[in-house]
N, C-alpha and C positions, 0 to 999 in steps of 0.2 A: 465472659461473653460481653460483647459490646451492644449497647442499645443503639437504635437508629440515630438518636441525637448525638452520639459520640463518634459516629463514622465520619470519615473525611468526605467532604463534598466533591463530587466528580471523581471518585476513587477509581472507577472503571471506565472513565470517559475516553481515555486514550485507546484502550482496547476496543471499545465500541466504535470509535471513529476509524480505526485501522481496519476492523472487520467490514465496515460499511464501504470504505474505499476499495478494499480488495474484492468485495462482492460486486461493486460497480465495474471494476476492471474486467472481471470474468464475464459479466453480463454483456459488456461491450464486445468482448472477443467472441462470445457465443453468437452474437448477431453478425459477425463478420467484420467488426469494426477495428479501429486502430487506436492504441493508447500512446500518447506522446508524453514523455516524462522529461521535464526541463530542470537542469541543474544550473548553477551559477555560470557555467562556461559553455554548455552544449545541450542540445535536445537529442533524445533517442526515441525512435519509433519502435513500438512493440506490437507485433501481430499475435494471433492465437498460437502460432508455432513457437513463440518465445515465452510461453506461459511459465515454463519451469525456471526462467531467469528471475522471476519475482516471487518472493515468499513473505509470509506474515509471521512475525516473531511472537513469542508468548506474551510480551508486554503490549502488543498492538502496533509495534513499529513495522514498517515495510522495508524490505531489503531487496536490492537489485544486484545482479551479477552481469557485468559486461564481458568479462573474459575469465576463463578458468573457474575455480571454485570459490573465489573470494567474493563475499557479499558486502555491499556498502549500504548504509542506512539512507533512505530517501524520504524521511519524514518532512523535510523542509523544502522539497522540490515542488514544482508546479505540475499539474496533471491536466491533460486535455483529452477528451474522448470524442472520436468521430465514428459514426456508424455507417 
């Protein structure tokens, strides 16, 4: 068993940040807002009806599907919320 001093610092930080961002997206959609996700080449606007296109992975990474069943990691994208 590990003591607190032996644990890695920020061990669950990525998971906590991913949950916080996912929760913020859902709160924005619940208020009738729009989430804009920007990659290096394009922006995509998501409304509440597109909620199933975004999912949170077990490690805290966010994934987005634009077409079909393929999900791409969006950890390094920009996020804008409008309510």
